[in-house]
DRENDO-1510 file (C-alpha; in Angstrom, 1 decimal, always signed):
<recs>
REC; n; res; u; v; w
REC; 1; UNK; -8.7; +45.0; +52.5 .
REC; 2; UNK; -10.5; +48.4; +53.4 .
REC; 3; UNK; -9.7; +51.4; +55.5 .
REC; 4; UNK; -12.2; +53.0; +58.4 .
REC; 5; UNK; -11.1; +56.9; +58.5 .
REC; 6; UNK; -12.9; +60.2; +59.5 .
REC; 7; UNK; -13.3; +63.0; +56.6 .
REC; 8; UNK; -11.1; +66.0; +56.1 .
REC; 9; UNK; -11.6; +69.3; +56.8 .
REC; 10; UNK; -12.7; +72.0; +54.1 .
REC; 11; UNK; -9.9; +73.5; +51.9 .
REC; 12; UNK; -8.9; +76.6; +53.1 .
REC; 13; UNK; -6.0; +77.7; +51.1 .
REC; 14; UNK; -3.3; +75.7; +48.9 .
REC; 15; UNK; +0.4; +76.4; +47.9 .
REC; 16; UNK; +1.1; +75.2; +44.3 .
REC; 17; UNK; +4.8; +74.7; +43.7 .
REC; 18; UNK; +6.2; +75.6; +40.5 .
REC; 19; UNK; +9.8; +73.9; +39.7 .
REC; 20; UNK; +9.6; +72.1; +36.2 .
REC; 21; UNK; +8.7; +69.3; +34.4 .
REC; 22; UNK; +6.9; +65.9; +36.0 .
REC; 23; UNK; +8.9; +63.2; +37.0 .
REC; 24; UNK; +9.2; +59.5; +39.0 .
REC; 25; UNK; +11.0; +59.5; +42.8 .
REC; 26; UNK; +10.8; +59.7; +46.1 .
REC; 27; UNK; +11.7; +61.9; +48.9 .
REC; 28; UNK; +14.7; +64.4; +47.7 .
REC; 29; UNK; +17.5; +65.3; +49.9 .
REC; 30; UNK; +17.4; +68.9; +51.1 .
REC; 31; UNK; +19.2; +72.1; +50.9 .
REC; 32; UNK; +20.9; +72.8; +54.6 .
REC; 33; UNK; +18.4; +75.6; +54.7 .
REC; 34; UNK; +15.1; +74.6; +56.0 .
REC; 35; UNK; +11.6; +76.5; +55.0 .
REC; 36; UNK; +9.3; +76.8; +51.8 .
REC; 37; UNK; +11.2; +77.3; +48.7 .
REC; 38; UNK; +11.3; +80.4; +46.4 .
REC; 39; UNK; +9.2; +78.2; +44.3 .
REC; 40; UNK; +6.7; +77.1; +46.9 .
REC; 41; UNK; +5.9; +80.7; +48.2 .
REC; 42; UNK; +3.1; +82.8; +46.9 .
REC; 43; UNK; +4.3; +86.3; +45.7 .
REC; 44; UNK; +3.0; +89.5; +44.9 .
REC; 45; UNK; +5.3; +90.3; +41.9 .
REC; 46; UNK; +4.4; +89.7; +38.2 .
REC; 47; UNK; +2.6; +86.9; +39.3 .
REC; 48; UNK; +0.0; +88.5; +41.0 .
REC; 49; UNK; -1.3; +88.6; +44.4 .
REC; 50; UNK; -1.6; +85.8; +45.9 .
REC; 51; UNK; -0.1; +83.5; +42.8 .
REC; 52; UNK; +3.2; +81.8; +42.8 .
REC; 53; UNK; +6.2; +82.9; +40.9 .
REC; 54; UNK; +7.0; +80.7; +38.0 .
REC; 55; UNK; +11.0; +79.4; +37.5 .
REC; 56; UNK; +12.5; +79.9; +33.6 .
REC; 57; UNK; +11.5; +76.5; +32.4 .
REC; 58; UNK; +14.7; +74.7; +33.0 .
REC; 59; UNK; +15.2; +71.1; +31.2 .
REC; 60; UNK; +14.4; +68.8; +34.4 .
REC; 61; UNK; +17.1; +66.3; +35.2 .
REC; 62; UNK; +16.9; +62.5; +34.4 .
REC; 63; UNK; +14.9; +61.5; +37.5 .
REC; 64; UNK; +16.6; +57.5; +37.3 .
REC; 65; UNK; +20.2; +58.9; +37.2 .
REC; 66; UNK; +19.6; +61.9; +39.8 .
REC; 67; UNK; +18.4; +59.2; +42.2 .
REC; 68; UNK; +21.3; +56.8; +41.4 .
REC; 69; UNK; +23.5; +59.2; +42.5 .
REC; 70; UNK; +21.9; +59.0; +46.0 .
REC; 71; UNK; +21.0; +55.6; +46.6 .
REC; 72; UNK; +24.5; +54.9; +48.5 .
REC; 73; UNK; +23.8; +57.7; +51.2 .
REC; 74; UNK; +19.8; +57.5; +50.9 .
REC; 75; UNK; +18.8; +55.5; +54.4 .
REC; 76; UNK; +21.9; +57.4; +56.1 .
REC; 77; UNK; +19.7; +59.5; +58.3 .
REC; 78; UNK; +17.0; +57.0; +59.1 .
REC; 79; UNK; +14.2; +59.5; +58.4 .
REC; 80; UNK; +12.8; +57.4; +55.5 .
REC; 81; UNK; +12.2; +54.4; +57.7 .
REC; 82; UNK; +10.9; +56.4; +60.5 .
REC; 83; UNK; +8.0; +57.8; +58.0 .
REC; 84; UNK; +7.3; +54.2; +56.7 .
REC; 85; UNK; +7.0; +53.2; +60.4 .
REC; 86; UNK; +4.5; +55.7; +61.6 .
REC; 87; UNK; +2.6; +55.4; +58.0 .
REC; 88; UNK; +2.2; +51.8; +58.4 .
REC; 89; UNK; +1.2; +51.4; +62.4 .
REC; 90; UNK; -1.6; +53.9; +61.5 .
REC; 91; UNK; -2.9; +52.3; +58.5 .
REC; 92; UNK; -6.7; +51.6; +60.1 .
REC; 93; UNK; -7.6; +48.2; +61.0 .
REC; 94; UNK; -8.9; +45.8; +58.6 .
REC; 95; UNK; -11.6; +42.9; +59.1 .
REC; 96; UNK; -10.6; +41.0; +56.5 .
REC; 97; UNK; -7.0; +39.7; +57.0 .
REC; 98; UNK; -4.0; +40.2; +54.8 .
REC; 99; UNK; -4.2; +42.0; +52.0 .
REC; 100; UNK; -3.6; +40.1; +48.9 .
REC; 101; UNK; -1.4; +42.6; +46.8 .
REC; 102; UNK; +0.3; +45.5; +48.6 .
REC; 103; UNK; +2.0; +47.7; +45.8 .
REC; 104; UNK; +4.3; +50.0; +47.1 .
REC; 105; UNK; +5.5; +52.6; +44.5 .
REC; 106; UNK; +8.7; +54.7; +44.4 .
REC; 107; UNK; +10.1; +52.3; +47.0 .
REC; 108; UNK; +13.6; +53.7; +47.3 .
REC; 109; UNK; +15.8; +51.3; +49.1 .
REC; 110; UNK; +12.3; +49.4; +50.8 .
REC; 111; UNK; +11.5; +50.9; +53.9 .
REC; 112; UNK; +8.1; +51.0; +53.1 .
REC; 113; UNK; +8.1; +47.8; +51.6 .
REC; 114; UNK; +9.7; +46.3; +54.2 .
REC; 115; UNK; +7.3; +47.2; +56.9 .
REC; 116; UNK; +4.8; +46.3; +55.0 .
REC; 117; UNK; +6.2; +42.6; +55.1 .
REC; 118; UNK; +6.7; +42.7; +58.7 .
REC; 119; UNK; +3.3; +44.5; +59.7 .
REC; 120; UNK; +1.2; +43.2; +57.2 .
REC; 121; UNK; +2.4; +39.8; +55.9 .
REC; 122; UNK; +0.5; +40.5; +52.6 .
REC; 123; UNK; +0.1; +37.2; +49.7 .
REC; 124; UNK; +1.9; +39.9; +47.6 .
REC; 125; UNK; +4.3; +42.8; +47.8 .
REC; 126; UNK; +5.7; +44.2; +44.4 .
REC; 127; UNK; +7.7; +46.9; +44.7 .
REC; 128; UNK; +9.0; +49.4; +42.3 .
REC; 129; UNK; +11.4; +52.5; +41.7 .
REC; 130; UNK; +12.5; +54.2; +38.5 .
REC; 131; UNK; +16.1; +54.2; +40.0 .
REC; 132; UNK; +17.9; +50.7; +39.0 .
REC; 133; UNK; +20.4; +51.5; +42.0 .
REC; 134; UNK; +17.6; +52.6; +44.4 .
REC; 135; UNK; +16.5; +48.6; +43.6 .
REC; 136; UNK; +19.8; +47.7; +43.8 .
REC; 137; UNK; +20.2; +48.5; +47.5 .
REC; 138; UNK; +17.1; +47.5; +48.1 .
REC; 139; UNK; +17.7; +43.5; +47.1 .
REC; 140; UNK; +20.9; +44.0; +49.0 .
REC; 141; UNK; +19.0; +45.0; +52.1 .
REC; 142; UNK; +16.5; +41.8; +51.4 .
REC; 143; UNK; +18.8; +39.5; +52.4 .
REC; 144; UNK; +18.4; +40.2; +55.8 .
REC; 145; UNK; +14.9; +41.8; +56.0 .
REC; 146; UNK; +13.4; +39.6; +53.1 .
REC; 147; UNK; +15.4; +36.2; +53.3 .
REC; 148; UNK; +12.0; +34.1; +51.6 .
REC; 149; UNK; +12.6; +36.7; +48.6 .
REC; 150; UNK; +8.6; +37.6; +49.4 .
REC; 151; UNK; +8.9; +40.9; +47.9 .
REC; 152; UNK; +9.0; +41.3; +43.8 .
REC; 153; UNK; +11.2; +44.2; +42.9 .
REC; 154; UNK; +11.2; +46.2; +40.0 .
REC; 155; UNK; +12.9; +49.0; +38.1 .
REC; 156; UNK; +10.0; +50.9; +36.6 .
REC; 157; UNK; +8.1; +53.9; +37.0 .
REC; 158; UNK; +5.5; +54.6; +39.6 .
REC; 159; UNK; +3.2; +56.2; +37.5 .
REC; 160; UNK; +1.7; +54.0; +35.5 .
REC; 161; UNK; +2.4; +50.8; +37.9 .
REC; 162; UNK; +3.0; +47.7; +35.9 .
REC; 163; UNK; -0.2; +46.3; +37.4 .
REC; 164; UNK; -3.7; +45.3; +35.8 .
REC; 165; UNK; -6.8; +47.6; +36.7 .
REC; 166; UNK; -8.3; +47.1; +40.2 .
REC; 167; UNK; -5.8; +44.1; +41.3 .
REC; 168; UNK; -3.8; +46.1; +44.5 .
REC; 169; UNK; -5.4; +45.8; +47.5 .
REC; 170; UNK; -3.0; +48.5; +49.4 .
REC; 171; UNK; -1.1; +51.2; +47.3 .
REC; 172; UNK; +2.1; +52.9; +49.7 .
REC; 173; UNK; +3.6; +55.8; +48.7 .
REC; 174; UNK; +6.0; +57.0; +51.3 .
REC; 175; UNK; +7.9; +60.5; +50.9 .
REC; 176; UNK; +7.2; +60.1; +47.1 .
REC; 177; UNK; +4.5; +62.1; +46.4 .
REC; 178; UNK; +6.0; +65.8; +45.6 .
REC; 179; UNK; +7.4; +63.8; +42.4 .
REC; 180; UNK; +4.3; +62.5; +40.8 .
REC; 181; UNK; +1.6; +65.0; +41.5 .
REC; 182; UNK; -1.9; +64.5; +40.2 .
REC; 183; UNK; -1.3; +61.8; +38.0 .
REC; 184; UNK; -0.5; +59.6; +40.7 .
REC; 185; UNK; -3.8; +59.8; +42.0 .
REC; 186; UNK; -5.8; +59.0; +38.9 .
REC; 187; UNK; -3.5; +55.6; +38.4 .
REC; 188; UNK; -3.6; +54.3; +42.2 .
REC; 189; UNK; -7.5; +54.3; +41.6 .
REC; 190; UNK; -7.0; +52.7; +38.5 .
REC; 191; UNK; -4.7; +49.8; +40.2 .
REC; 192; UNK; -7.2; +49.8; +43.6 .
REC; 193; UNK; -10.2; +47.4; +43.7 .
REC; 194; UNK; -13.3; +49.3; +44.8 .
REC; 195; UNK; -12.6; +49.5; +48.9 .
REC; 196; UNK; -8.9; +49.5; +48.8 .
REC; 197; UNK; -6.8; +51.6; +50.7 .
REC; 198; UNK; -4.0; +54.1; +49.8 .
REC; 199; UNK; -1.6; +55.1; +52.4 .
REC; 200; UNK; +0.5; +58.2; +51.4 .
REC; 201; UNK; +2.5; +61.3; +52.9 .
REC; 202; UNK; +2.7; +64.3; +51.9 .
REC; 203; UNK; +5.3; +67.1; +52.7 .
REC; 204; UNK; +4.1; +70.2; +54.3 .
REC; 205; UNK; +4.5; +73.4; +51.6 .
REC; 206; UNK; +6.2; +75.3; +54.9 .
REC; 207; UNK; +9.4; +72.7; +55.0 .
REC; 208; UNK; +9.6; +71.2; +51.7 .
REC; 209; UNK; +13.0; +72.1; +50.6 .
REC; 210; UNK; +14.6; +70.6; +48.0 .
REC; 211; UNK; +18.0; +70.7; +46.8 .
REC; 212; UNK; +18.0; +72.4; +42.7 .
REC; 213; UNK; +18.5; +68.8; +41.0 .
REC; 214; UNK; +15.3; +67.4; +42.9 .
REC; 215; UNK; +13.0; +70.7; +42.7 .
REC; 216; UNK; +13.1; +70.2; +38.9 .
REC; 217; UNK; +12.0; +66.8; +39.5 .
REC; 218; UNK; +8.8; +67.9; +40.8 .
REC; 219; UNK; +5.6; +68.2; +38.2 .
REC; 220; UNK; +4.1; +71.1; +37.1 .
REC; 221; UNK; +1.1; +70.4; +38.9 .
REC; 222; UNK; +2.0; +69.9; +42.2 .
REC; 223; UNK; -0.2; +71.2; +45.2 .
REC; 224; UNK; +1.5; +70.9; +48.7 .
REC; 225; UNK; -0.7; +71.6; +51.9 .
REC; 226; UNK; +0.1; +73.6; +54.9 .
REC; 227; UNK; -2.0; +71.7; +57.1 .
REC; 228; UNK; -4.0; +68.5; +57.9 .
REC; 229; UNK; -7.2; +70.1; +56.2 .
REC; 230; UNK; -5.7; +70.7; +53.3 .
REC; 231; UNK; -3.7; +67.5; +52.9 .
REC; 232; UNK; -7.3; +66.1; +53.5 .
REC; 233; UNK; -8.6; +68.3; +50.2 .
REC; 234; UNK; -5.9; +66.8; +48.3 .
REC; 235; UNK; -6.8; +63.4; +48.4 .
REC; 236; UNK; -10.6; +64.0; +48.3 .
REC; 237; UNK; -10.4; +66.0; +45.3 .
REC; 238; UNK; -7.8; +63.2; +43.8 .
REC; 239; UNK; -10.9; +60.6; +44.0 .
REC; 240; UNK; -10.4; +59.6; +47.2 .
REC; 241; UNK; -13.1; +58.5; +50.3 .
REC; 242; UNK; -13.1; +58.4; +53.8 .
REC; 243; UNK; -9.8; +60.7; +54.1 .
REC; 244; UNK; -7.7; +60.8; +57.2 .
REC; 245; UNK; -4.4; +62.7; +57.9 .
REC; 246; UNK; -2.1; +63.4; +60.8 .
REC; 247; UNK; +0.7; +65.7; +60.7 .
REC; 248; UNK; +3.8; +65.2; +62.3 .
REC; 249; UNK; +6.9; +67.0; +62.8 .
REC; 250; UNK; +10.6; +65.7; +62.4 .
REC; 251; UNK; +12.8; +68.0; +64.2 .
REC; 252; UNK; +16.8; +68.2; +64.1 .
REC; 253; UNK; +19.1; +70.1; +61.6 .
REC; 254; UNK; +16.8; +70.0; +58.8 .
REC; 255; UNK; +13.1; +70.5; +60.4 .
REC; 256; UNK; +10.4; +68.6; +58.3 .
REC; 257; UNK; +6.6; +68.4; +58.8 .
REC; 258; UNK; +4.9; +65.4; +57.0 .
REC; 259; UNK; +1.2; +64.5; +56.8 .
REC; 260; UNK; +0.5; +60.5; +57.1 .
REC; 261; UNK; -3.0; +60.3; +55.1 .
REC; 262; UNK; -4.7; +57.2; +54.6 .
REC; 263; UNK; -7.9; +57.0; +51.9 .
REC; 264; UNK; -10.3; +54.5; +50.3 .
REC; 265; UNK; -11.1; +53.9; +47.1 .
REC; 266; UNK; -14.6; +54.4; +46.3 .
REC; 267; UNK; -17.0; +51.2; +45.1 .
REC; 268; UNK; -18.2; +52.7; +42.2 .
REC; 269; UNK; -15.6; +54.7; +39.9 .
REC; 270; UNK; -16.5; +58.4; +39.5 .
</recs>
């Protein structure tokens, strides 16, 4: 399976988010107030002009337990399903037919996995999440959405993914990048076959406003984009080719801007 896409724009300015230790997860419940978090906003105080303020290091909560606590209500507003639908319907066409293996990392309750099953009809589909309750909810939903049991659900970290090198045709990561950081790109390049495709969403720096517990799950190296060009450059720096990015604003009480990104693993490892 391959992707055909345009190359991203040049980097202008990134926002680095300094919030705590790395963890595997997916989109978090946000605080009611929209806008950039204090950790994400560039400041000019003790941290120097144009540099982000560093918060005191606080022991991060266990990611599995943190997401277990929200599993029962995770799908209530429909946001994650909407994002997954857009990410998959935006996937560039391929002439080679259905993918042999799709990997959905940090699947949550399965929004991207179920959408991929319906739209792509892959030969194999592995969906992993670190939260047992999230995977439990996904399996409950599978009774109606995947009655044939074609999706392989596993409780496992997103990084490293529990698959062999060069075995995956398509990696999906919907609403989860902000809890994985740069390590995810390295692992996705490992598992993807040459020319395999990545479909990932990135939240904007301006609207990323997680609650304190979820903010502490973000990795120290997390960089969030402010526009499509910056989002494209993040993927290009991560080692991917043929990057295409489209921004999408979600309104409502908690406005959220999300960048839908598609890219291709290079034919030769760098």
